[in-house]
Structure formats: C-alpha cells, structure tokens
C-alpha positions, 0 to 999 in steps of 0.5 A: 895626474895631468889630463889633456884638455879636450879642446886644445891639448894644452891650456885654453889660452894656447888654442890656435885653431887657425894654425897648422899645428898637428894633434893626436887623438889620445885615450885613457884606460877608461876609454875616454878620448881627448886631443893633444898637441903632437909636439908635446909628450903625452901625459901619463895614463893617456895613449895615442889612439892612432889618429894624427892630424889637424885639430878639427880632424882629431875632433871629428875622429873623436865624434866617430869613435866616442859614442858612449861617454860613460867610463869603461868601468861604469859600462862594465859594472852596469853590464854585470847588473843586467845578468 
C-alpha cells in the first residue's frame, strides 16, 4: 500500500516548501493524518480530510486535529480494557 509521506506528500527529494504548491490534509481509517500534494491522486486507504492549502497550513491543521497519535484501533482496544 502506498503511504503518504508526512512531510511532503511525495518523496523527500521533491520537498519544495518555498513554492506555491497546494497540499491536502489526508486521513486513513486509523485516524492517522498526513499531507499530500493536491495535484496527485490520493493513495488507496487515505481520504481528503477537507483542508487544502500551503504545506505549512496543512501541517498546522494536523497539529490542531491530531492530538492522539495512537491508531484508532488501539484507542478503542484500550478504552474497552477500562470497562
């Protein structure tokens, strides 16, 4: 499965933070977030979260919404253990 790179949405050699490229915030079923260049097809298993903007704007959005780094399945399992 192709997984987005959390810093560039592509290979690290393609990172150009000083450009006007547009990125998307993407999320998978485990509620893990990443950014992906908007001009590329989002890989299977990842879905646009709704935020579109500069690389930094997307990273800032992830900082706000991704407060628990644990995968959703682990959070659910641990919540069930508290019962």
